[in-house]
N, C-alpha and C positions, 0 to 999 in steps of 0.2 A: 903543699907550700906552707911555710911558717905563718902564723897569724901576724897580721900587720896592725899598725896603729890607725889604719884607714878602713873601717868596716865596709864602706861602700865598695872600695877597690877589691877587698877580699871577697865579698859576695859576688861581685861581677866576674872575678876570676873563676869562681866555682861554676857560675852559669856558662862561661865560655868552655870550661872543661866538659860540662855536660853536653854541650852542642858538638864539640870536637869528637867526643866518643861515638856520636851517631853519623859522622861524616862517611858517606858511601865509599869514598876513596880508601878509607881505613877498614871498612867492614865487609865490603861486597866480595872481594876476591876469595875469601875462605869458603864461600857458599856457592860459587859458580860450579856448574857441572863441567866435566871435561868438554872442550869445544867439540860439538857434535859434527859428525861427517854428514854430508848432504846439505840440503837447504836449511838455512837458519834465518829467521826473521825476528827482530827485537821490537817489542811494543811496550808501552807504559804510559803512566800518567801520575801526576802528583808534584808536590813542591820539590821533592828530592829526585824525581825521575831523570832529569837531564844529567845531574851529577852521577847518578847510578849508571846511566848510559856511557858517560865519559869514563868511569871506572871500568866498565865492562870492556870497552875498546882498548884500554891499557893492556888487558890480558889476552883478548881475542884478536886484536887488530881491527881494521875497519869492518863494519857489519852493515847489512841492510836492515833498516828499521824505521820506526815512526813513533815519536814520543811527544806527549802534550804536557807542558809545564806552565806554571804561573808566569805572568808578565814579569820580566826582570830576573827570572831564574834559569834562563837558557844557558847552555854551555856549548863550546865548540867541539863537535864530534867529527870524526873522519869519514864516517859512512852513514851513521844514523841521522835521520832528519829530525830536528827539534823545532816544534812550533809552540807558540805561546797563546794563552787565553786567560780569561778572568777567573778570579777566586776572591771571595767566597760565593758571590752570586754569578752564575754562568752567563756567558755572552754569546753573540753570534759566531765569533771566532772559535769558541769552544765547540759549538754545535757542528760547524763546518769541519773542524779538525776530527771530531769523533766520527762523523759520517765518512770522512776520508780514510780513517783507520779501518773501519769496517769494510769499505770498498776495496782497499788494498789486500786485506785478508781474503776476501772473496775471489779477487783476481788471481791470487796465488794458487788457488785450487789445491790446498794443502792435502797431503796424504799421510799415512801412518809412519812413514820414514822421515818426514820433515820434523823440524823442531822450532817451537816458538818460545822465546824467553820474555816474560812479562815483568817489568820493573814498576812496582806500585808503591806509592807512599800516600800519606795524608795530603788532602787537597784534591786527590784524584776524583772525588765524588762530584765536585763542581766542574772540573775540567772535562770529564767524560760526560758530555751533555748530548744525549740523543733521545728526545722524548718519544714515548710510544705514540701510535696513531691516535689522532684526536686531541693531542695535547700540543700546544705551541710553546716556543721558547719563552714568550711572555708569561704563560701560565707557570712554567718552571721557575722563572725569575721571581714571580710574586710569591710562590709557595716557599722557595728558598729563603726569601727575606722574612716571611712570616715565621718560619721555623727558627731562624736565627734569633728573632726578637722574642720568641715565646719562652725561652728558658728550658726547652726540652733537651734532654741529654743527647749526645751525638749518636748513640746506638738507636734511639728512636727516630731521630731525624733521618738517618741512613735507611732505616726500615721503610719509611715512606718513600724516599727517593728511589729505592730499588724498584718498587712496583709501578713507577711511572717512567721507567727507563728502558730503552732497547739495548742497553749494554751492561748495566750494573746487575748485581745479584747472580753472577755466573753466566750471563749471556755473552760476555766477551769470550769466555772459555768455549762456549758452544760454537762461536764463530771461528775458533782455531781448530776445532775437531775435524778429522781424527788425528791431527798431528800431536806429537809429544809436546806438553806444555809445562814449562818450569816457571813458577811465579816466585820472585824474590820480593819481599815486602819489608818496609820500614814502618813500624807500628806507631800510630798516634792515638790509639784508642785504649781506654781502660780495659784491662784484661787481655789485651793483645789478640782479640778474636779476629782471625783473617777474614771472616765474612763481613766484618764491620769496617775494615780498613779500606778507605775509598769506596765504600759500599760494596766491597767484594766482587769486582767485575769478573774475576776468574775463579770464584768460590761459590759453591752451591748455597742456596738460600732456604733457611728453614722457616722464615716468617711467611705470613699469609696476607692476602689482600685485606682480610678482616682485621688483622693486626694494624695495618696502616690506617684504616678508617677509624679504629678505636683510638689510635694515637692522636689523630687530628681532633677528635672529640675531646680527649682528655686535656689537651692544651688549648682548647677553645679557638682552633684555627678553622675559619670558615673558608670553604673552597666552592667554586662553581659546580653546578650539577654535572657538567661534562667531565670534570676532573674526577668526581666521585664515580661516574660511569666507567672511566678508564681504569680506575683502581679495581672496580668489580670485574673487569675483563683480564686482569693481570694473570699471567701464566708463569709462575716461578720455576726456576731451574733448581730442582731439589738436590741436596748433597748426594743422593743416591743415583742421580741421573747417569746412565751408562756413557753419555757423551763426555763425562768428566773422568773416564777410566784412566786416561793417560796424563792426568793433571797432577802435578806435585807442587806443593806450596811450602815455602820456608820464610820465617821471619828472621831477618838478618840484623836488625837493631830495634831495641825496645826501650821504653822509659826507665825500666829498672836498671839497665846497664849504664845509662847516663847518670842516674842518681848515685850509683856505686862509684862512678868515676869522680864525681864531685866529692863524695865522702872520702875517697882515698887521698884527695888533695888537701883535705882539711885536717892535717895531722895533729894540729894543736888543739883540736876541739873534741868534745864529747859529742859524737854524731848520733842522732836518732832519726832513722828513716821511718816516717809515719805511713808510708805506702806510696806505690807508684800508680794507683788507680782511683784516686779520690775524685769524686764528682759532686755536683750540687751547685747551689748559688754561690758565686765567688765571695760576696760580702758575708754570707753566713759562715762559710769555711774560715774566712779571715777572723771573724769574731771568736770562733772556736780556738784557732791557733794563737790568737792574741791572749786569750784567757790561759791557755797552757803555758805560754811564755811568761806571763805575769806570775803564775804560781811557782815557776822554776826560778825566777829572778832573785828571790830572797834566799835561795839555798845553794846555788851553783858556786863552785870554787874554781872552775875553769871555764873558758868559753864553751858554750853549748849550742849546738846547731840542730835545728829541726828542718829536715828535708822532706819534700813530698812532690809527687807528680800526679798526672791524671788530666782531666779536662773539666774545668768549671764552666758554668754558664752564667749569663746575665739576662734577667727578665727586664726588657726595655721599658723604662718608666718615663724617660725624657728624651730630648733630642740632642744630647751631648755627644762628645767624642770619647768613646771608651771601649775597652775590651776586658775580658775576664781577669787577666793578670793585673792590669793597672787598677781595676776596681777592687781586686783582692787587697792590694797594697793600700789603696785609699781607705777601705774599711778598716784595715789593721791600724793605720795611722790614727783614725778616729777612735778606735777602741783602746789604743795604747795611751792616748792623751799626753804625748810627750814624755813617756817613760824613758828615763835616762840610760837604761842598759840594753834596750832592745832595738834591733835593726831588721828590716824586712826587705826582701827583693823577690819579685816574681816576673818571669818572662816566658814568652812562647818560644820554643826552640827553633821555630821556622823564621823568627825575626819579625813576625806580624801578629800583633795582638788585636783581635777583632778585625777591622778593615783598615787600620792605620799602619803606616810603615814605621811602627814603633814596636819593639819587642815586649816592653813592659815598663816597670817602674821600681824605684828604690824609695823607701821611707825610713826616716830615723828620728832620733830624739828632737831634732831641731826643725822637723818638717812643719809642724803647726806654727811655730814661731815665724818661720820664713813665709808661710802662707798668709799669716796675719799682716806681716810687713808688706806683702804684695797685694793685699786687699782681696784675697780669694778665700772662699769658705768651703771647708770639707763637706758640711751638710748640704750646701747648695750643689756641690759636685755629685754627691751621692744621689740627691733627689732627681738630677737630670742625666745620670750616667755619664758625667763629663770627667772621668778620671784622667784621660789623656790631656784635656785642657788644664786640669788642676796641676798635674806634674810638669807640664810644659811651663807653667807660670813660675814654679819654684825650682826648676832645674833638676827634677827628679826622674826624667825619662831615661830608659835604657834603649839605645838605638844601635842596632847591629848591621843593618842592611840585610840582603838575602843571605841566609845561612846555608842554603842548598840541602837542608835536611829538615826533618820534622818528627820529633818524638813527644810533642805536645808540651804541656805546662811544666815549668820548673819553679818551685817555690822554696825559699830559704828564710828561716827566722833565726837570727843570731842573738843569743842572750849572753851578755858579758857579766862577769862577777862584779859584785859591788865593790 
């Protein structure tokens, strides 16, 4: 699209293009195997899984299956049953649905001529909640909340989750054996590692129980003795496990593709993609990007766009309402101090930043001025992790509603020529 005189509208259009590129209805068909003969059962979990099931039935017709998605993300399917549960902290509905999925697979008594198609996306780790023996749902909820507040990267959070689960880390694939298993994934993790997407329910796990215990220690997460004991009893499904012999995994949408779609739309800009796998503290990355933008601002002769993806984290310091994308923009606004040429937008492509029904935020040259007029403080918001509260006060929130996909964070910094 041509550059407009409204930078916020322009950046929002780029975000929407990134989300649209990962729509399962657009990308799933090219990766489906030929509809198999014999029995077919469709399973899945994640924020995009119901939309993936809907897309699958467009091509296969009504299918037997069972999908778990986030509240508000269900779709009407003709044969596949869609159930909803909580994310990011699991709930009783998620545990009951996960047990039901495993029970249905067991009842099918699958054989080597049967086929299972698994539709997996980000969010599936919380939705597929089946604690191992000796661990309660309350234990899982407390651990999930502690991991989310710790600032640990998603790869390490998922490593811990796998070893306390009866379904993650390849255990769902074992429940499908000896049937043929095709897993189609939408990636929301840096590096697009299938074993990390939704904690790899259909992919073998190379991490160990000792890895999980070390991660808890590294991030100062205290857990009860019975949780540590359960970790010690963990029996991982290794990538070389013979029960995975008929398992095939494909990634059908990834953050890099969404960034490229946004870049293609920004035809009037000098586009620089900084990476699709950036991690770390949201506020620290924001300060780094703000510094880069300041350096460029004095020399650019045409609009310049810095794009990046990945998954940032927030180490919780206060009791405010905030997610990593909004905190990234908040810290950038603070670092830019009203710079007249620089605009920033960040949003989670699933439409949910943290636990709020807000995708992210926009900040520009007038954000500090507007905040002062509204009587809100950038520093106070940073101190309490209240980025959503801050941007709600100044009209800077980006709200999309359920996007039905998830390729994680989208960040854009626009530098205009002087």
